[in-house]
N, C-alpha and C positions, 0 to 999 in steps of 0.2 A: 807476320809480316807486315812493316808499319812500324810496330812496337821500338821506343827506344830507350826503355828500361827492361830489364829481366831480372826477377829473384826465382833463385834458384831456393825452392826448399823440403825441408826434410827432417826429421828428428835426427841430433846427430848426422845434419848432412853431409858435413866434410869425411865421416868414415865412411861417404860412399867408394863399393868396390862390386863393379863389375864385368863377365865374362868368366865363360865354363872354358875356352880354350876352343870352342867346338868351330867359332867363328873365322877362324888364323889365328887370333892372337893370343899369343904365348902369356901364359901364366906366369907371375911373377910376385916373388915375396913381398908383402908393407915396408917402408920404409921403416927404421927402428925407430917405436918409439921413444919420445923425448925421456932423458933423465930424469926421474923421479915422476913420471904420471904412470901407472899400473890400472890398464884396462880390466875390464869386468869379464870383457870375452874375446878369446885372440883372435885379430883380422884375418880374414882368409887370405888366401891368394887371387888372384883377379886379373886380369889385360887392359882392365882399365881403374885408373883411381880418380878420387876428384878433383886432382891437381890438375891430370889430363884429360879431363873432363873440361873445366875451367877453361884448360888454356887453350883447348880444340874449339870450345862456344865462343870464345873473347877473340880468335883468329880469324873463324869464320863470318863472323858479325860484327866487324871494328865500328859500325856505326850505334851497336848499342850497349850500355850500361850493364854490366852483371853484377848483378850482387847475391848472399848464398844468407842464409837464416834458416834454421838455429844450429850453429857447430856444438862441437865439445871441446874446452882447451887441447884434450891429449892428442887432438889430429891437425896439427898446424905445422906438421912439416916443414923444411926449410925450403923444397921446392914449388910447395901450394905458395910460398910468402914469397918466391921468385916470380913465379908467374904472376901474382897481383903486381910485383915492381916492375916486370916488365912489362905487363898490355896493358896499357892507358885506360882500358874501357872495360878492364877489371877494378873495382872499385878498391880504395885503399878504406874500407869501411867496416870495421871489422865487429861481431858481437862476441866475447867470448865473456860466458859466465861464470863467474867467480860463486855465487850465492851466500859466501863469508869468508870471512880474513884470519879464522882462526883456525889453525890447522886439527884441533881437537873439533870442530865442527864439521866439518869438511871429512874428516875422519867415521862419524857417526853420522852424515849425510849419505856415505859411500863413496866421496865422488872420485878417487883414486889419484888426489893428488894433495900436496901439503901448501901451508901459504907462499912458503920461499918459491916449491916449483912452479907455482904460475905466475908469482916476480920475477922470476928466471925470464917465463915465456914470454911475458908482457916487455922488458927490457929487448927480449930478441926479434920481437916483432917491432919496435921501435927501430931498432936498431937496421934493419933491410927496410921497412917502410917510415921513412921520417914523415913526419906530417900527419901518420894516419888517424883515424877517429877511431876512438875503441867504446863499444857500450858494453853492457853489464848487465846481470838480474843479483837479485840479493834477497835473501829470507831474515826476519827478524822473529827470533824467539823461537830458533826451533827446540827439539828435545833435549834440554839438559845445557843449554844456552846460558853461560854467566855471565858477569857483567865484565869480568876481563875479555871475554868470549867479543862480547859487545864490541871494547873500546877496540879491540883488534881491526873489526869491519872497519870502523871509522876513520883506524891510520891505512887501512889500505886503501879506502875511499881517498883520502886525502891523498896518498905515496903514488895513484893514477890519474886522477883526473878524468872520470870518463865525461863523453862527452853525451851517452846519453844511458840512461837505467830504467830496471823496470823493479819495483822494490816492494816488499809482496811481509805483511804478518802473516807467520806460519800458522796454518791450522789445519789439522790432522785428518791426512787422509784413508781410507779405508784400504786395504789389499797392497800395503805399502809394508818396505820394512819396519819404517818406522813405527807402522800399526801395530807391528805385529810382536819388535822387538822392544821399541822404546816409551818413554812415557811423556806424552806433553803436557809437561809440567813447569811451564811458565805461563803465569797469568797474562791475563789479557792484557788487562792496564799495561803490565810491563811492557808486554807486546807492543802497545800502539804508540808506548816512550820510546820506545829504542827504535823502531819502524818513523818517527816524528825525525830525528835525532839525523839516522842515516839520510833521507831526506831532505835536512836543513845541509848535514854534510858533501852530500851528492850535488846540491845547489850552489854552494859557495866554488866548489873545482870549478863545475860547470862555466861559471858565469865566470871566473880567472881565463878557462881556458876560451873561452867565447870572445874575452875583451882581447886575446892577443892573434884572434884574428882581422883585428883592425886595423886597412892598409894593406892587407896582401889582396892576391886575383887568383881566383878562381872560374873551372868552367860552370855554368849556371844551365842546367835542362828546365826552361819553362813548361810549367806544369798545367796551372790554370790562372784564372784572376784570385786576386785576394779576396779572401771570403769577408774582409773589411772593408776593402774598397774597389773597385772598379777598377779605380785610378793606377793600381796597383799588377803589378805579375805577382805572382808566388810561383817558386821551381827549388832546385836541389842542386846541392857542388855536389863534386864528384867524390864527396862524404858525407854523402847525404844527409848532410845540414839544412834547415829550410832557408831559405832566402827571401825576400819583398825587395823590390824595386819598382821605380815609378816608370808608369806605361808611357806618358809625355814624351822623354826626349828619343823613344824607342817608336814609333809608331807603327811602322811595318811590320813588328816581332810578330810570331804565330807560334802557337803553342807549341810546341816538340821542339824549338829552337833552340843551340846551345848558343851563352856568349859569353865575356871574361870580365863583369864587373867588377871594381876595390870592392870587399867590403869596408864599406862607409862606419858602421858604429855598431854595438853591440846591443840587443836587449833582452832584458832580463837572464835569464839562464839558457838563451837563445843566441843564434847569432844574428848578427844582424849584418844586411846590406844592399844589403844595403839594408836590415838583413834580420830574421829570426830563424833560430837553428831548431837542435835540437832538445834534447827534455828526460825528463823523468815521468813515469807513470807508478804512481802508487795503489794500493789496494789489497786489501785483503787475497789472502794468496794459501796454495799446499807448499808443500813442499816433497819430498821423495820418500 
């Protein structure tokens, strides 16, 4: 009670399926998986799926912004996209982890989709949700990754222009498919060089994306004073971008209030508006 922003959390959160029929809800089959996606585990019948959950919550609490993470690309049916489109408080800020832009590497990771399938999903998301902010995850130097595979990841980053990304150099983890079946054969210096190139490519695309926000209007949820100055507010747009705006013209503004300022400038790889926004996180990490 009193919260104005809620994040629905879970591993593959958009695969949510609840209800065994005993509560009165009829069990229904899941929506067909999008062409090109192969689920590792067949989805069960259920009386409530993630799109229905998000729709119910956003309708019952119209004053609250709802986001969710971390999803899997295979579970973005049109019904879920339509709920986000039709409910203003279901934020059009989607995390759609790619992990790689190479079909060969995605197959080695057992992701269940190809590069082409992922790009078709991105195209459909942007068709239903114009202006959507998309973030992603990337692993550099996965087992067997070649320079050609790496170049495919860079070209996907250039094509999609993600607003935020979590970027990692691969490190082997025990008790995984890669640990049991694959060889961690990319030298560490190569992993780190490829990671730097991924970060640079992401930053270039994010900077361009944020510059395109200049002059646009977003509802900003004010969260706190800026860490850099007590003369500025910090908040987030409905797309999850960080925004900094001066306090002086708005002396009566309180934490948790919504307001629609025009975004006036872009700051680096962050949006500016009056404005700083998304960005990337890079560190060593593991794979699947």
